[in-house]
N, C-alpha and C positions, 0 to 999 in steps of 0.2 A: 303394403300399399292400402291395405282396409282402414281408412281414417276418414276424418273429415265427414262423419254421419250428423250427428247432433248439433256439433260445432259448428256445423255451416249456416245452422239458423242465427247464430249471433257473431260468426266470424269477423265480418266486417266492422261491428260494434267495438270488438276488443284489438282490432287492428287499427284503430283510427291515428295510431301514432306512427304508422308505416310509412315513409318518405316516397310513397308512390311517384310523385310528378318530379321529384328530384332522379331517381331511376328512369323515369320516362325519357327525361331530357338528357341522359347519360347515354340510352339505347339509341336516342335519335341521332346523339353525336356521332355514334359509330357507325349507324345506318347510312346517315348522309355522307359522312365520310367514305362510305363504300359506294357510294352513288346510288342508295336503295332509297328513293324518297316517295314511292308509291308501290301499289302492286300488292301481291298477296303475301301476307305474313302471318306464321303460325305462332300462337301462345301456347308451350306445351307445359301443362301443368297449371292451366288457367285460374283455377280456383273460382273464386266469384265473379270472375271476369274485370276485375278492376282495370289491370295493365292492358286487357285485350279493349276496352272501352277508350282508355287513353290514346291509345295507338290508332285506334278507328278515327277519334277525333283528329288526329294528325296527319289523316288522308290515307291510310293503309286499309286494305281489303282482310279482315282480320277473321281466322280461323281459331277457335279456343278447343283445346283438348283436354279432359280430366278425369280423372278414374273414380271420380266421387259423384254420382247422380244427384246428391242431395247439395253439392257445391255448384253442379251445373244448373241445377232449379233455380237457385237464388241468382247464378249469373243471368240466365233468362230473363228473369223477372225485372233485374236492374238493367236491361238491355234494350228494352221495348223501342226506344227511340233509335235505335240502331238495327233495323231489320236484315242489314246484310252480313252481319256476323253468324258465322256457322259454328255451332257448337256440337262437340263430339265427345260422347261418353266413350273414351278408350284408355287402357294403360298404354304408359310412355313407352313402357319396354316391348309392344308390339303395336305401337299406333300405325294407321294404315290412311294415307291421304288419295284424293282423285288423281292428284296431279302433283307436280313440284312447287315448289315456293320460293319467294327471292329470299327470306331470311326466316328463321326460328329463333323466339327467345325464351327465356325462362326463368321466373324470378320467384323470390319469396322460398328459395332452397328448397326448390321442388324436386331437384334433382339428388339431394341428400338423401331422399326417400328411397333410391335405387340401393339396395344393400349389399349386393354382390359386384365384383367386377365383370363377372360374364355379362350380368345384365345392364351396368353400364356401358358396356363395348356396345352392346346390342343398341342401346339408346343412340349411341353415336352413329353406329353405322346405318341406322334408320334415318337419322338427321341428313346424312352424306346422302342417302338414297332419295330423298325428298327434296333436295335444295336444288334450285337451279345450280347451271356451272356457277362455279366461283361463289355462291351463296356463302352466307355466313350464319354460324351457330352462336348464340350470345346468351350465356346462362350464368346465373349466380349460384355460389354455395356457401355455406357456414364454414368455418375454418375450424382446423383442430384447438387453435388456442381458444375458440369462443366455446366449443363443447367443454373443454378440460377446466377453462379457467373462468367463464362466467355461468354456464349453466351447471356442470359438475353435479354433486350430490347435493342438490337445493332443491326448497320448495318455494314455489311463487303463487301468490293469490290476488285475486282483484275483485272487488265488490262493486256492483251498480245496479242501479234500481232495475234494469231490465234483465239482468242477469249477473252471476258470480262464476269464478271458476277457482278451482286449486290444482296446480301443475306440480306433480311430484316428479321430479329428473333424476336420471341416474345415467351416468356416462360411464363405460368400460374401456378404459386405456388401451387394452391389449387387443380388441376387437374392434374398435374405433365406433362401436355402436352407442347411440343415444337412445335412452328410452323415456319418456314422460307420459306418466297416469294423469288422465285429464278428468277431474270431477267437475260437472257442470250443472249450476242450478240457473233452469232457465224460467221465466215469467210466462204462462199461461195465459190463454185467452180469459179464462175464470180469473185470473188475479193469483192463481197459487202458482208454487213453484215446484217443477218436476225436477228430478235428479238424474242424470245421466253420466254414464261413464265411457271413456274410450280410450285407446291407447296408441301412441305415434311412436312409430319407431323410424329412425335417420342413422345414416353412418358419414361419419368424418373420413375425407380422403386427401391424402397428402398432394401434392400439385407435380410432384413427378409422375405418381399414380395414373393421374387424371390424363397428363400429356401422353403417357404411355398408351393408354386405353385409346384416346383420341387418334393416335397414329396407326394404332393396331386394326381400328376400325376403318381406316382409309383416309380419313380426314388431315387437314394440316392445322397443327397447333400453331395459334397467332399470339397468344400469350395471356397472362393473368395481370389483372388491374385491379386497383383500388377505386372507391367512387367516395367523393365525387371528383375527384381531380385527375384521375386515370395514371396515378403514379404507380410505383412497384410496390407489390404488397410489403407490409413490414412485419415483425415479429407478434404485433398485437392488433394486427388486422382481423377484424370479426368476420367479414362479408368479402369476397374475393368473387370478381367477373372474368369470366374466361371466354376469350373468343377462338372458335374452331372455323375452318373453312373446307367447304366441297371440294374434295378433289375426285377426278377419275371420269369425268364426264366427257 
């Protein structure tokens, strides 16, 4: 979980191809179907707060939780026109809220950063605890197909005037662990480029395991879907959205 330090400074620049608005529309479709059109919503693993702000624009009272202080600093700077957003520096494996929320969302494969089944079960149990009765947890995950076929043992590079990166990826099929070593070259205020390195580790989970952990945590598994049509995931689906419902209150 110790990631997104220096990368936080240039994260949004390199993520400008991410279809956040399409994801927002899909989240809104599910939330509206559940009758959740306002009220408190938690963005778990909110990063720089892009989705947090988009949902705030849609009328929700937003809370953003992230384990990276640097990412939250960027989120707060970008959210000055949304003073109602509450950002909390917390690990999703042990987050605490002041009360319950109507829904929890988590995008950009944040949940894949949870590396053990015990920790993932804990995330689901906490979600169940902090959701209103019948509330929903909507989150996305990178699939095994994406890690194996698209990332694998590959190197990715991107060069821009503001900064460049080299992404060296390693995937272990047996453990499901995906590691990428990131080398960043970021332009400083004096025009020179500083070199920074950090390592990110995620895990691929099969959907049977995710469903089992959701149910062991006391939640109801509603299903897994692909974006944007909401159909059943296929063998080459790269990103899956999962919906789980609060039970027990």
